[in-house]
C-alpha positions in Angstrom: 13.4 32.1 13.4 15.9 31.4 16.2 18.3 29.7 13.8 18.1 32.6 11.4 18.9 35.1 14.1 21.8 33.0 15.3 23.2 33.0 11.8 22.8 36.8 11.7 24.6 37.0 15.0 27.6 35.1 13.8 27.7 37.2 10.6 27.7 40.4 12.8 30.8 39.1 14.5 32.6 39.5 11.2 31.1 42.8 10.1 31.6 44.1 13.7 35.2 44.8 12.9 34.0 47.8 11.0 33.4 49.6 14.3 36.2 51.8 15.3 36.9 53.4 18.8 35.7 56.7 17.4 32.6 55.2 15.8 30.6 52.8 17.9 27.6 53.0 15.5 29.0 52.5 11.9 25.6 51.1 10.7 23.6 54.1 12.0 21.6 54.6 8.9 20.4 51.0 8.8 20.0 50.9 12.5 17.7 53.9 12.4 15.5 52.3 9.8 15.2 49.2 11.9 14.5 51.3 15.0 11.5 52.9 13.3 10.3 49.6 12.0 10.4 48.2 15.6 8.6 51.4 16.8 5.8 51.0 14.2 5.4 47.3 15.1 5.2 48.2 18.8 2.7 51.0 18.4 0.4 48.9 16.2 0.6 45.5 17.8 2.6 45.1 21.0 1.6 48.2 22.9 -2.1 47.8 22.3 -1.9 44.2 23.4 0.0 45.3 26.6 -2.6 47.9 27.4 -5.4 45.3 27.0 -3.4 42.9 29.2 -3.1 45.6 31.9 -6.8 46.5 31.6 -8.1 42.9 31.9 -5.8 41.5 34.6 -5.6 42.9 38.1 -2.3 44.1 39.4 -1.7 41.1 41.8 -2.1 38.7 38.8 0.4 40.6 36.7 2.8 40.7 39.7 2.5 36.9 39.9 3.3 36.5 36.2 6.3 38.9 36.5 7.6 36.9 39.5 7.2 33.6 37.6 9.3 34.7 34.7 11.8 36.5 36.9 12.3 33.2 38.7 13.0 31.5 35.5 15.4 34.2 34.6 17.4 33.6 37.8 18.5 30.3 36.3 20.4 32.2 33.6 21.6 34.7 36.2 23.1 32.0 38.4 24.9 30.4 35.5 26.5 33.6 34.4 27.6 34.6 37.8 29.3 31.2 38.1 31.0 31.8 34.7 32.2 35.2 36.0 33.7 33.5 39.1 31.2 35.2 41.4 30.6 32.1 43.4 28.8 33.8 46.3 26.4 35.5 44.0 25.8 32.4 41.9 24.9 30.4 45.0 22.6 33.2 46.1 20.8 33.2 42.7 20.5 29.4 42.8 19.0 29.6 46.3 16.5 32.2 45.0 15.3 29.7 42.3 15.0 26.9 44.9 13.1 29.0 47.4 10.8 30.7 45.0 10.1 27.5 43.0 9.0 25.7 46.2 7.8 28.0 48.9 7.0 30.6 46.4 4.7 28.3 44.4 6.6 27.9 41.1 7.9 31.5 41.5 4.5 33.2 41.6 5.5 34.7 45.0 9.0 36.3 45.4 9.7 34.8 48.8 13.4 35.1 48.3 13.4 38.9 48.1 11.1 39.1 51.1 13.8 37.0 52.9 16.5 39.5 51.9 18.2 37.5 49.2 19.4 40.0 46.6 18.3 39.6 43.0 21.1 40.2 40.4 21.0 40.9 36.6 23.4 38.9 34.5 23.5 37.5 31.0 26.1 36.0 28.7 26.8 39.3 27.0 27.8 40.7 30.4 29.9 37.5 30.9 31.8 38.2 27.7 32.3 41.8 28.7 33.5 40.6 32.2 36.2 38.5 30.5 37.4 41.4 28.3 35.5 41.1 25.0 34.7 44.5 23.6 31.2 45.4 22.6 31.8 45.7 18.9 29.4 47.8 16.7 26.1 48.9 18.0 23.3 47.1 16.2 19.5 47.5 16.2 17.9 44.1 15.8 14.6 43.7 14.0 11.9 42.8 16.6 14.4 42.6 19.5 15.7 46.1 19.7 19.1 47.6 20.7 22.2 45.3 21.0 25.9 45.1 20.2 27.8 42.4 18.4 28.9 41.0 21.7 25.4 41.1 23.2 23.9 39.5 20.1 26.3 36.6 20.3 25.6 36.3 24.0 21.9 36.2 23.3 22.3 32.8 21.6 23.7 31.4 24.9 20.9 33.1 26.9 18.3 31.3 24.8 20.0 27.9 25.5 19.9 28.6 29.2 16.3 29.8 29.2 14.0 27.1 30.7 11.2 28.2 28.4 13.3 27.1 25.4 12.8 23.5 26.5 9.0 23.6 27.1 7.1 21.1 25.0 4.9 21.1 23.0 5.8 24.1 20.8 2.4 25.7 21.3 2.9 25.9 25.0 6.4 27.3 24.6 5.1 30.0 22.2 2.3 30.9 24.6 4.8 31.3 27.5 7.1 33.4 25.3 4.2 35.6 24.1 2.9 36.1 27.7 6.4 37.1 28.9 6.7 39.6 26.0 3.3 41.2 26.7 3.7 41.2 30.4 7.1 42.9 30.1 5.8 45.5 27.7 2.9 46.3 30.1 5.6 47.0 32.8 7.2 49.6 30.4 4.1 51.5 29.4 4.9 54.5 31.6 8.6 54.5 30.6 7.6 54.7 26.9 5.6 57.9 27.6 8.6 59.4 29.3 10.7 58.6 26.2 8.2 60.2 23.9 8.3 63.4 26.0 12.0 63.6 26.8 13.9 62.6 23.7 14.6 65.0 20.9 16.2 62.2 18.9 14.7 59.0 20.2 17.2 56.8 18.4 20.2 58.5 19.9 18.5 58.5 23.3 17.9 54.7 23.2 21.3 53.9 21.8 23.3 55.9 24.4 21.1 54.7 27.3 21.5 51.1 26.2 25.3 51.4 25.9 25.6 53.1 29.3 23.3 50.6 31.0 25.3 47.7 29.6 28.5 49.2 30.8 27.1 49.7 34.2 25.8 46.1 34.4 29.2 44.7 33.4 30.8 46.6 36.3 28.0 45.7 38.7 26.9 49.3 38.9 30.4 50.8 39.6 32.0 51.5 36.2 35.2 53.5 36.0 34.6 57.2 35.9 34.6 58.6 32.3 32.8 61.1 30.2 30.1 60.2 27.7 32.6 59.8 24.8 34.6 57.2 26.7 31.4 55.3 27.6 30.5 55.1 23.9 34.0 54.1 22.8 34.8 51.2 25.0 33.5 49.4 28.1 36.4 47.1 29.0 38.7 49.3 31.1 40.2 47.7 34.2 37.9 47.7 37.2 38.5 49.3 40.6 40.3 46.8 42.8 38.2 47.8 45.7 35.1 46.3 44.2 33.4 43.5 46.0 34.1 41.0 43.3 37.5 41.4 41.7 37.4 41.3 37.9 40.4 39.4 36.3 42.8 41.3 34.3 41.3 41.9 30.9 42.8 40.7 27.7 44.2 43.3 25.4 42.5 43.5 22.0 
């Protein structure tokens, strides 16, 4: 499955050139079909499993599971902060992993946050954006949801930097991946209800929210001021030089 998805990702790198500044979603008709397929799968399989998971396990157990997987994720975060030249943040993330993996009992307890060590959110798609790579076309991936050409390519690197990828035997790796999925879905049960109530067009709501969130993450929460059209067109304008971490001058595409 992973090999097939990586092949799709590289294929998307070529078809992504179909996207134009005025059309971030040239595959909208196909994306919409995939979106509703994902929604049907979620409603019939994933969401019921997440509700059962929440019903059976007490909150402190679910919190421990979330902390465990969050600690594993900090490995990827530290790597990507280093690749972006944010040395201080990378060291902070690495210290989180060390502290939570030891004092925090393999990450079940988030001791680092209690100690005031900030948690960051970084992945390789953000790293590509940091170095000036445009998002390309918006794509809705089967099973995995919203993405862009850039983020889909970055996803392959994120898999390689995920400690769960190297768990052996395969059965244990699949069990960890499944638990992480269900646990994460259980955390989003309330958010899904808000989406059902608030969005007139769910697909557009999800697409625009995803693109804006990714733009915000690339700029560490301080993107250049722009209107919604600019947000959807491009996310690689030059950053504010007053930011804590100076972003290098971006390549022109």
